[in-house]
N, C-alpha and C positions, 0 to 999 in steps of 0.2 A: 579113341579106340572103338567107339560104337560102330564106326564105319568098317572095321575089321571083322565084325560078326560077334563081338563081345561087348557087354555094357561096361561103362567106365567103373561102376561099383564092383563088378565081378573081377575086373583086372586089378583094382586097388586091393581087393581081398586076397587074390593070389599073391600079390607082391608083399602084402603084409604077413602072410603066412609062409613066405619064403618059397612058394611053389614055382615062381618065376623070378629070375635074377633081376633086381632093381635097386637102385640107390635112392635115398631120401633126398629131395631138393632142399638145400640149406636156406634158400632165400624165399621160401614159399609165402604167399600172401596170406594175411589174416591168420597167421599161426595154424594154417591147415597143413596137414601132411600131404606132400606131392611126391609121386614116385617118377623116376626117370628110368626108362628101359632102353638099353642099347639095341639098335636095330640088329647088330651082329649077334646078339643073345637070342633073337628070335628064330624059330625054325625057318629053313630056307623058303618054304612056301609062303610064309607070312612076310618074309623079307621081300620077295618078289611082288607080293600083293601091295606092300607099302610103296615099293618103287613105282609100280604101275599107277597107284594113286597119285603120287608125286608128279609123274609125267603127265597125268591128265590135268592136274592143277596148274602146271607150267605150260600146258598147251602142246606138249611134245607128243610125238607118235608113240604107240606102244612099242616096247623093246623087241617083242617077238616079230613085229612087222618089218623092222629095219635090220634084223639079223643079230642084234646084240644078245638076244637070248634065244637059244634053240628051242623048238617045240618038243624035242626029245628029252628035255631036262638033263642034258649032258652037261657036265661041268666044263667051261671054257676058261682056261687061265687068262685069256686076253679080254674077257668080258668087262665092259665098263659099266658101272652103275652110277646112279645119282650120288650116292654116298662117296664115290671116289672123286667127284667134282668139287671144286671150291664154289663159294657163293657167286663169285664173278663169272666162273665158267657156266654155272647153271643159268645165270642171268643172260649170258651171251648165247647159250643154246636156245633159251626161250625166245630171245629176239630173233634169231635166225629161223626158228620153227614158225613163229608168227609171220615173218616176212614170206616164207615159203608158202604158207597157207594162204596168205592174201594173194600171192602170185598165181597159185593154182586156181583160186576162185576167179580171179580176173581172166585167166586163160580159159577157163570153162565158160564164163559169160561170153567172151569173144568168140568162142567156138560155136556158140548158139546164135551168132549174128548180131550181138549187141555191140555198140560202140564203146571203146575204152573211155574212161573218164578222166 
């Protein structure tokens, strides 16, 4: 959660006090209380921030660049988010994204007069 602009301790305190909706993880390690917060329970701005973070970690392009999210913050009923994809679909999307990135880099190198390897 620290990457979202709040410290882990602060978010834990909010969950403990009921200020954000969270469930307690039943199989927490070392008898420590762990909270699980559903992405859908976060404000839309934080949901998008989380999705962009996941896209970066998977090596995907930002959603606003490829038209999945409009810059006008309009609600699009056909919008696809990472949460809508299964693990296998996210894995396949990451594969194709990486393949395209490699192809674009090779194309750019060849454009600059380098020989393909």
